[in-house]
VEXMI-927776 format. One record per residue (C-alpha): residue in three letters; x, y, z. Coordinates in Angstrom, 2 decimals, decimal comma, padded with zeros to 5 digits. Layout:
% VEXMI-927776
[site Ala [X Y Z]]
...
% end
This chain:
% VEXMI-927776
[site Met [004,82 -043,40 -021,41]]
[site Asp [008,40 -044,01 -022,50]]
[site Pro [010,09 -045,48 -019,33]]
[site Gly [013,07 -043,19 -019,90]]
[site Ala [010,94 -040,05 -020,14]]
[site Leu [011,51 -039,13 -016,49]]
[site Ala [015,27 -039,74 -016,60]]
[site Ile [015,80 -036,20 -017,82]]
[site Phe [014,89 -034,87 -014,36]]
[site Ser [018,02 -036,43 -012,92]]
[site Glu [019,85 -033,46 -014,43]]
[site Gln [019,78 -030,70 -011,81]]
[site Gln [020,49 -027,94 -014,31]]
[site Phe [017,41 -028,88 -016,32]]
[site Arg [015,24 -028,76 -013,19]]
[site Trp [016,36 -025,22 -012,32]]
[site Leu [015,97 -024,08 -015,92]]
[site Leu [012,50 -025,61 -016,20]]
[site Leu [011,34 -023,95 -012,97]]
[site Ser [012,66 -020,57 -014,11]]
[site Thr [010,95 -020,96 -017,49]]
[site Thr [007,67 -021,91 -015,85]]
[site Cys [007,61 -018,84 -013,56]]
[site Phe [008,66 -016,56 -016,40]]
[site Phe [005,91 -017,73 -018,74]]
[site Phe [003,38 -017,88 -015,91]]
[site Ala [003,86 -014,14 -015,51]]
[site Met [003,85 -013,50 -019,27]]
[site Gln [000,66 -015,45 -019,96]]
[site Gly [-001,12 -013,83 -017,06]]
[site Gln [-000,08 -010,41 -018,31]]
[site Met [-001,60 -011,18 -021,71]]
[site Leu [-005,01 -011,21 -020,06]]
[site Thr [-004,18 -008,19 -017,90]]
[site Arg [-003,03 -006,09 -020,87]]
[site Ser [-006,04 -007,14 -022,95]]
[site Ile [-008,43 -006,07 -020,19]]
[site Leu [-006,57 -002,78 -019,73]]
[site Ala [-006,60 -002,05 -023,47]]
[site Trp [-010,29 -002,89 -023,76]]
[site Arg [-011,18 -000,72 -020,76]]
[site Leu [-009,23 002,22 -022,13]]
[site Thr [-010,43 002,04 -025,76]]
[site Glu [-013,23 -000,57 -026,23]]
[site Gln [-011,80 -001,26 -029,72]]
[site Ala [-010,67 -004,60 -031,18]]
[site Thr [-007,87 -002,81 -033,02]]
[site Ala [-006,48 -001,77 -029,64]]
[site Leu [-006,13 -005,46 -028,74]]
[site Ala [-004,21 -005,92 -031,98]]
[site Thr [-002,06 -002,83 -031,48]]
[site Ile [-000,70 -003,84 -028,09]]
[site Asn [000,38 -007,13 -029,65]]
[site Leu [001,74 -005,51 -032,79]]
[site Val [004,14 -003,32 -030,82]]
[site Val [005,56 -006,51 -029,31]]
[site Ala [005,77 -008,34 -032,62]]
[site Val [007,61 -005,74 -034,71]]
[site Pro [010,74 -005,46 -032,51]]
[site Met [010,74 -009,24 -032,01]]
[site Leu [011,02 -009,69 -035,76]]
[site Leu [013,59 -006,93 -036,19]]
[site Val [015,79 -007,92 -033,25]]
[site Ser [015,40 -011,71 -033,39]]
[site Met [018,51 -012,47 -035,46]]
[site Leu [020,61 -010,09 -033,39]]
[site Gly [019,48 -011,88 -030,24]]
[site Gly [020,35 -015,28 -031,70]]
[site Thr [023,73 -014,07 -032,91]]
[site Ile [024,65 -012,74 -029,49]]
[site Thr [023,46 -016,03 -027,96]]
[site Asp [026,06 -017,81 -030,10]]
[site Arg [028,79 -015,48 -028,84]]
[site Val [028,32 -014,75 -025,12]]
[site Glu [027,71 -016,50 -021,82]]
[site Arg [024,05 -017,49 -022,02]]
[site Lys [023,03 -017,61 -018,37]]
[site Gln [023,99 -013,97 -017,84]]
[site Leu [022,08 -013,03 -020,97]]
[site Val [018,89 -014,65 -019,64]]
[site Val [019,26 -013,14 -016,16]]
[site Phe [019,92 -009,64 -017,51]]
[site Gly [016,95 -009,83 -019,88]]
[site Gln [014,59 -011,03 -017,16]]
[site Cys [015,72 -008,26 -014,81]]
[site Phe [015,07 -005,72 -017,57]]
[site Leu [011,50 -006,98 -017,99]]
[site Leu [011,07 -006,90 -014,23]]
[site Gly [011,88 -003,19 -014,26]]
[site Asn [009,55 -002,68 -017,22]]
[site Glu [006,59 -004,15 -015,35]]
[site Ala [007,52 -002,20 -012,20]]
[site Leu [007,23 001,04 -014,16]]
[site Ile [003,72 000,18 -015,36]]
[site Leu [002,72 -000,68 -011,79]]
[site Thr [004,02 002,71 -010,65]]
[site Leu [001,89 004,46 -013,28]]
[site Leu [-001,13 002,46 -012,14]]
[site Leu [-000,56 003,38 -008,50]]
[site Thr [-000,26 007,07 -009,38]]
[site Glu [-003,32 006,87 -011,70]]
[site Gln [-001,32 008,18 -014,65]]
[site Leu [-001,46 005,09 -016,90]]
[site Gln [-002,51 005,72 -020,51]]
[site Phe [-002,83 003,42 -023,49]]
[site Trp [000,44 004,59 -025,03]]
[site His [002,26 003,55 -021,84]]
[site Ile [001,11 -000,02 -022,41]]
[site Met [002,31 000,21 -025,99]]
[site Cys [005,78 001,38 -024,89]]
[site Ala [006,01 -001,41 -022,33]]
[site Gly [005,07 -003,92 -025,02]]
[site Phe [007,71 -002,53 -027,37]]
[site Ile [010,38 -002,99 -024,69]]
[site Thr [009,21 -006,54 -024,10]]
[site Gly [009,47 -007,26 -027,82]]
[site Cys [013,05 -005,98 -027,84]]
[site Val [014,14 -008,11 -024,87]]
[site Leu [012,48 -011,47 -025,61]]
[site Pro [014,66 -012,22 -028,69]]
[site Phe [017,66 -012,34 -026,35]]
[site Ile [016,07 -014,46 -023,61]]
[site Met [014,37 -017,17 -025,66]]
[site Pro [017,24 -018,34 -027,92]]
[site Ala [019,57 -018,36 -024,91]]
[site Arg [017,15 -020,55 -022,95]]
[site Thr [016,82 -022,97 -025,86]]
[site Ala [020,59 -023,18 -026,35]]
[site Ile [021,16 -023,83 -022,64]]
[site Thr [018,52 -026,58 -022,66]]
[site Ala [020,01 -028,30 -025,71]]
[site Asp [023,48 -028,18 -024,18]]
[site Val [022,31 -029,50 -020,81]]
[site Val [020,24 -032,49 -021,98]]
[site Gly [021,93 -033,48 -025,27]]
[site Pro [020,31 -034,63 -028,54]]
[site Glu [018,97 -037,91 -027,11]]
[site Glu [016,72 -036,13 -024,61]]
[site Leu [016,11 -032,94 -026,55]]
[site Gln [012,62 -033,79 -027,80]]
[site Ser [011,54 -034,79 -024,28]]
[site Ala [013,05 -031,59 -022,86]]
[site Ile [011,16 -029,46 -025,39]]
[site Ala [007,95 -031,39 -024,68]]
[site Tyr [008,26 -030,91 -020,92]]
[site Thr [009,08 -027,24 -021,38]]
[site Ser [006,10 -026,78 -023,70]]
[site Ser [003,88 -028,64 -021,23]]
[site Leu [004,75 -026,30 -018,37]]
[site Ile [004,54 -023,22 -020,59]]
[site Asn [001,06 -024,31 -021,62]]
[site Leu [000,22 -025,02 -017,99]]
[site Ser [001,04 -021,37 -017,36]]
[site Arg [-001,61 -020,51 -019,94]]
[site Ile [-004,13 -022,16 -017,63]]
[site Ser [-002,92 -020,91 -014,28]]
[site Gly [-001,71 -017,51 -015,46]]
[site Pro [-004,96 -016,12 -016,92]]
[site Ala [-007,16 -017,95 -014,40]]
[site Leu [-005,25 -016,68 -011,39]]
[site Met [-004,85 -013,19 -012,87]]
[site Gly [-008,60 -013,09 -013,42]]
[site Leu [-009,19 -013,96 -009,77]]
[site Val [-006,61 -011,41 -008,63]]
[site Ile [-008,14 -008,71 -010,82]]
[site Ser [-011,62 -009,44 -009,46]]
[site Gly [-010,33 -009,14 -005,89]]
[site Phe [-007,50 -006,62 -006,11]]
[site Glu [-008,00 -004,99 -009,52]]
[site Ile [-005,22 -004,58 -012,11]]
[site Ile [-002,73 -003,41 -009,48]]
[site Gly [-002,86 -006,81 -007,81]]
[site Ala [-002,21 -008,57 -011,11]]
[site Tyr [000,88 -006,48 -011,82]]
[site Thr [002,16 -007,08 -008,29]]
[site Leu [001,83 -010,83 -008,78]]
[site Ser [003,64 -010,68 -012,11]]
[site Leu [006,56 -008,85 -010,48]]
[site Met [006,82 -011,60 -007,87]]
[site Leu [006,86 -014,30 -010,56]]
[site Tyr [009,50 -012,54 -012,63]]
[site Ser [011,64 -012,26 -009,48]]
[site Val [011,36 -016,00 -008,81]]
[site Ala [012,33 -016,71 -012,44]]
[site Val [015,50 -014,66 -011,99]]
[site Ala [016,33 -016,41 -008,70]]
[site Cys [015,94 -019,86 -010,27]]
[site Met [018,37 -018,98 -013,06]]
[site Leu [021,03 -018,40 -010,40]]
[site Gly [021,01 -022,17 -009,88]]
[site Val [022,01 -022,82 -013,50]]
[site Asp [025,70 -023,12 -014,35]]
[site Arg [027,38 -020,68 -016,68]]
[site Asn [026,93 -021,77 -020,30]]
[site Arg [029,19 -020,59 -023,11]]
[site Pro [028,88 -021,50 -026,81]]
[site His [031,03 -024,44 -027,87]]
[site His [032,40 -022,62 -030,90]]
[site Ser [034,18 -019,60 -029,49]]
[site Lys [035,91 -018,80 -032,77]]
[site Lys [032,74 -017,04 -033,93]]
[site Ser [033,31 -014,30 -031,37]]
[site Glu [036,25 -013,09 -033,45]]
[site Gln [033,91 -012,05 -036,27]]
[site Thr [031,64 -009,02 -036,37]]
[site Leu [027,99 -009,29 -035,40]]
[site Met [026,98 -008,56 -038,98]]
[site Ser [029,21 -011,34 -040,29]]
[site Asp [027,68 -013,79 -037,83]]
[site Met [024,15 -012,76 -038,79]]
[site Val [024,91 -013,14 -042,49]]
[site Ser [026,44 -016,56 -041,91]]
[site Gly [023,27 -017,56 -040,05]]
[site Phe [021,10 -016,71 -043,05]]
[site Arg [023,54 -018,52 -045,33]]
[site Tyr [023,34 -021,58 -043,12]]
[site Leu [019,55 -021,51 -043,32]]
[site Gly [019,67 -021,19 -047,09]]
[site Lys [021,97 -024,19 -047,40]]
[site Asn [019,91 -026,36 -045,04]]
[site Arg [016,59 -026,66 -046,79]]
[site Pro [015,01 -029,12 -044,28]]
[site Val [015,51 -026,54 -041,51]]
[site Leu [014,08 -023,76 -043,68]]
[site Ile [011,02 -025,75 -044,77]]
[site Cys [010,29 -027,01 -041,27]]
[site Leu [010,57 -023,46 -039,95]]
[site Leu [008,18 -022,06 -042,57]]
[site Phe [005,65 -024,84 -042,05]]
[site Gly [005,62 -024,19 -038,32]]
[site Leu [004,86 -020,51 -038,93]]
[site Leu [001,61 -021,23 -040,81]]
[site Pro [-000,70 -021,83 -037,83]]
[site Met [001,04 -019,18 -035,73]]
[site Leu [000,42 -016,50 -038,36]]
[site Leu [-002,96 -017,53 -039,73]]
[site Ala [-005,04 -018,96 -036,87]]
[site Met [-003,29 -018,74 -033,50]]
[site Pro [-004,06 -014,99 -033,25]]
[site Phe [-007,61 -016,04 -032,28]]
[site Lys [-006,47 -016,03 -028,63]]
[site Asn [-006,07 -012,29 -028,70]]
[site Leu [-009,70 -011,84 -029,77]]
[site Leu [-011,18 -013,93 -026,96]]
[site Val [-012,14 -010,77 -025,05]]
[site Met [-014,17 -009,58 -028,03]]
[site Leu [-015,53 -013,07 -028,82]]
[site Ala [-016,75 -013,64 -025,27]]
[site Glu [-018,79 -010,43 -025,34]]
[site Gln [-020,11 -010,61 -028,92]]
[site Val [-021,12 -014,29 -029,03]]
[site Trp [-021,86 -015,30 -025,43]]
[site Ala [-022,23 -011,95 -023,62]]
[site Leu [-019,75 -013,01 -020,94]]
[site Gly [-017,39 -010,84 -018,97]]
[site Glu [-013,86 -011,29 -017,73]]
[site Ala [-014,64 -014,62 -016,06]]
[site Gly [-015,68 -016,05 -019,44]]
[site Val [-012,46 -014,83 -021,05]]
[site Gly [-010,45 -016,44 -018,26]]
[site Thr [-012,31 -019,72 -018,81]]
[site Leu [-011,60 -019,70 -022,54]]
[site Met [-007,91 -019,00 -022,00]]
[site Ala [-007,73 -021,65 -019,27]]
[site Val [-009,25 -024,27 -021,59]]
[site Ser [-006,70 -023,26 -024,23]]
[site Gly [-003,97 -023,84 -021,69]]
[site Val [-005,34 -027,27 -020,77]]
[site Gly [-005,26 -028,23 -024,43]]
[site Gly [-001,67 -027,06 -024,67]]
[site Val [-000,68 -029,25 -021,73]]
[site Leu [-002,50 -032,27 -023,15]]
[site Gly [-000,75 -031,84 -026,50]]
[site Ser [002,68 -031,76 -024,86]]
[site Ile [001,86 -034,78 -022,69]]
[site Trp [000,80 -036,61 -025,82]]
[site Ile [004,22 -036,01 -027,36]]
[site Ile [005,99 -037,04 -024,13]]
[site Arg [004,06 -040,34 -024,08]]
[site Arg [005,03 -041,08 -027,68]]
[site Gly [008,73 -040,78 -026,85]]
[site Asn [011,16 -040,30 -029,73]]
[site Ser [008,96 -041,86 -032,41]]
[site Pro [010,38 -041,35 -035,94]]
[site Asn [006,97 -040,53 -037,50]]
[site Arg [007,22 -036,84 -036,80]]
[site Leu [005,91 -035,53 -040,12]]
[site Thr [002,64 -037,47 -039,99]]
[site Leu [001,83 -036,19 -036,51]]
[site Met [002,84 -032,60 -037,29]]
[site Phe [000,85 -032,44 -040,54]]
[site Tyr [-002,39 -033,99 -039,31]]
[site Ser [-002,26 -032,14 -036,00]]
[site Thr [-002,02 -028,83 -037,87]]
[site Leu [-005,03 -029,78 -040,00]]
[site Ala [-007,00 -030,90 -036,95]]
[site Phe [-006,20 -027,61 -035,20]]
[site Gly [-007,74 -025,60 -038,03]]
[site Ile [-010,82 -027,82 -038,27]]
[site Cys [-011,55 -027,94 -034,52]]
[site Leu [-011,02 -024,19 -034,17]]
[site Ala [-013,48 -023,61 -037,01]]
[site Val [-016,07 -025,73 -035,18]]
[site Phe [-015,41 -023,72 -032,00]]
[site Ser [-016,03 -020,42 -033,79]]
[site Arg [-019,41 -021,61 -035,14]]
[site Thr [-020,75 -023,03 -031,86]]
[site Glu [-023,42 -020,81 -030,29]]
[site Ser [-023,49 -022,47 -026,87]]
[site Phe [-020,58 -021,42 -024,63]]
[site Tyr [-020,25 -024,77 -022,88]]
[site Leu [-020,57 -026,77 -026,12]]
[site Ala [-017,83 -024,59 -027,61]]
[site Leu [-015,29 -025,61 -024,94]]
[site Pro [-014,64 -029,22 -026,19]]
[site Pro [-013,66 -028,18 -029,76]]
[site Leu [-011,51 -025,40 -028,29]]
[site Leu [-009,79 -027,96 -026,06]]
[site Ala [-009,22 -030,27 -029,03]]
[site Ala [-007,93 -027,43 -031,22]]
[site Thr [-005,32 -026,28 -028,73]]
[site Thr [-004,28 -029,89 -028,00]]
[site Phe [-003,51 -030,45 -031,67]]
[site Ala [-001,82 -027,05 -031,99]]
[site Ser [000,48 -027,81 -029,05]]
[site Ala [001,41 -031,22 -030,42]]
[site Ala [002,20 -029,81 -033,86]]
[site Gln [004,29 -026,96 -032,44]]
[site Thr [006,24 -029,23 -030,08]]
[site Ile [007,15 -031,65 -032,86]]
[site Asn [008,07 -028,77 -035,17]]
[site Asn [010,35 -027,12 -032,60]]
[site Ala [012,03 -030,41 -031,71]]
[site Ser [012,56 -031,27 -035,39]]
[site Ile [014,28 -027,96 -036,06]]
[site Gln [016,55 -028,33 -033,03]]
[site Leu [017,49 -031,88 -034,08]]
[site Leu [018,39 -030,67 -037,57]]
[site Val [020,52 -027,70 -036,46]]
[site Asp [024,28 -027,71 -035,79]]
[site Asp [025,16 -026,43 -032,31]]
[site Glu [027,30 -023,68 -033,81]]
[site Phe [024,16 -022,07 -035,25]]
[site Arg [021,63 -023,06 -032,59]]
[site Gly [021,16 -019,56 -031,18]]
[site Arg [020,60 -017,99 -034,58]]
[site Met [018,17 -020,69 -035,71]]
[site Ser [016,34 -020,46 -032,38]]
[site Ser [016,02 -016,72 -032,97]]
[site Leu [014,33 -017,40 -036,30]]
[site Met [011,92 -019,69 -034,47]]
[site Met [011,05 -016,61 -032,44]]
[site Met [009,24 -015,46 -035,57]]
[site Ser [006,34 -017,64 -034,45]]
[site Phe [005,95 -015,41 -031,40]]
[site Gly [006,36 -012,31 -033,53]]
[site Leu [004,05 -013,31 -036,35]]
[site Thr [001,19 -014,29 -034,05]]
[site Pro [000,67 -010,70 -032,82]]
[site Ile [001,09 -009,45 -036,40]]
[site Gly [-001,59 -011,90 -037,46]]
[site Val [-003,90 -010,38 -034,86]]
[site Phe [-004,01 -007,08 -036,72]]
[site Pro [-005,68 -008,22 -039,97]]
[site Met [-007,89 -010,62 -038,01]]
[site Ala [-008,97 -007,75 -035,75]]
[site Leu [-009,68 -005,48 -038,72]]
[site Val [-011,89 -008,18 -040,23]]
[site Ala [-013,49 -008,81 -036,82]]
[site Asp [-014,52 -005,15 -036,57]]
[site Gln [-016,31 -005,51 -039,89]]
[site Ile [-017,93 -008,98 -039,75]]
[site Gly [-017,53 -010,08 -036,13]]
[site Ser [-014,87 -012,04 -034,27]]
[site Ala [-016,45 -015,48 -034,84]]
[site Asn [-016,57 -015,01 -038,62]]
[site Ala [-013,01 -013,70 -038,69]]
[site Ile [-011,70 -016,74 -036,81]]
[site Phe [-013,67 -019,13 -039,03]]
[site Gly [-012,23 -017,56 -042,18]]
[site Ala [-008,69 -017,82 -040,79]]
[site Cys [-009,23 -021,53 -040,12]]
[site Ile [-010,30 -022,17 -043,72]]
[site Ile [-007,19 -020,40 -045,00]]
[site Leu [-004,99 -022,42 -042,63]]
[site Val [-006,38 -025,77 -043,80]]
[site Ile [-005,90 -024,86 -047,47]]
[site Ala [-002,38 -023,53 -046,85]]
[site Thr [-001,34 -026,62 -044,85]]
[site Val [-002,47 -029,07 -047,53]]
[site Gly [-000,90 -026,96 -050,28]]
[site Phe [002,42 -026,74 -048,43]]
[site Tyr [002,55 -030,52 -048,00]]
[site Leu [001,73 -031,25 -051,63]]
[site Leu [004,18 -028,70 -053,05]]
[site Ser [007,17 -029,45 -050,78]]
[site Pro [009,11 -032,71 -051,32]]
[site Thr [011,54 -031,53 -048,63]]
[site Leu [008,75 -031,46 -046,05]]
[site Arg [007,60 -034,94 -047,05]]
[site Arg [011,18 -036,20 -046,47]]
[site Leu [011,45 -034,60 -043,02]]
[site Asp [011,69 -037,87 -041,08]]
[site Gln [014,49 -039,16 -043,30]]
[site Ser [016,41 -035,88 -042,92]]
[site Ile [016,23 -036,06 -039,12]]
[site Glu [017,34 -039,70 -039,02]]
[site Met [020,31 -038,90 -041,25]]
[site Arg [021,24 -035,96 -038,99]]
[site Leu [021,06 -038,09 -035,84]]
[site Ala [023,10 -040,85 -037,45]]
[site Lys [025,77 -038,32 -038,46]]
[site Ala [025,88 -036,83 -034,94]]
[site Ser [026,30 -040,25 -033,33]]
[site Lys [029,47 -041,01 -035,33]]
% end
């Protein structure tokens, strides 16, 4: 491991921010399993699993640029705290409906819609605060550590929620999520106030700032190409996670414990991928790792979908999610290194499309799964991803020059 990789923890603000992020995503990842189980119990339809994700994705896509624009204009810590408190109230309402035995499927959809509206404000603000706190020299390590702990939440969140559900039903899971969201808010109180460096933007209208953000993206082709390349796996293949409930029953005839195991293995792979990037340090060969990791993700996931034995399917799933995490971490870090601080919030909001497109990708995958089975649907998505990844690389000279673009940007920033 790079000997300077742990130096970033000497920054107290980063420690508080990382702890808040971990608790926040721990609750979110656990709730993914909880909502999937609820939706399946209420409807027993794969399209229901897609719908509860779609209602999150649509507002995320529609509101993302607004969230990033506001991040570039206001005090960011308050924005994160307010957003997290709003989600805390959202989950409290669902818990109340559970306790009164009035919960219906459309309630879950409404709660998901609210979540999709709030996340585009929280995520860009968190990213902007992180970049400001650690600086460009430690940014890739900061993103890798953050990704590592977020992926760790994918292990602990679903696994623990599964245990809580088995012992205390869904009500216990929602109670735990409320506690975690509360801790996330409390940790943010230890982070200093963080205002954008370029306050002159606040004198313009929101619409003007949003338009300037799109203009900036159009003029900075390396940022645009890197962003689009990173969206490929999130749209085409990553939606497989939302079909694990269906896959576990159709292929291996396993219940909720099997789903929890699959999601936990996915989380382990995510952690391993982030650790891999941390150990590499700030190596300049980012494109090679990002490209081949994306290919390996598609190939390993295809093997996973065709494996009939549950236990033999776990190693290729672990490998697939390891490669996916590595590719995503490098992609996110590359975009942040290429972006000017003045536009960081708006570009981070566009990166939110990866969260929005994944649930959207669930819908066509679920429709296909209802017709030909979940395993066949995932396998077909993997084939499309591999073809699209190779085609993107061959057709984009800008992508092939990614490493040179980043080095030029870093050299310019150091002057």
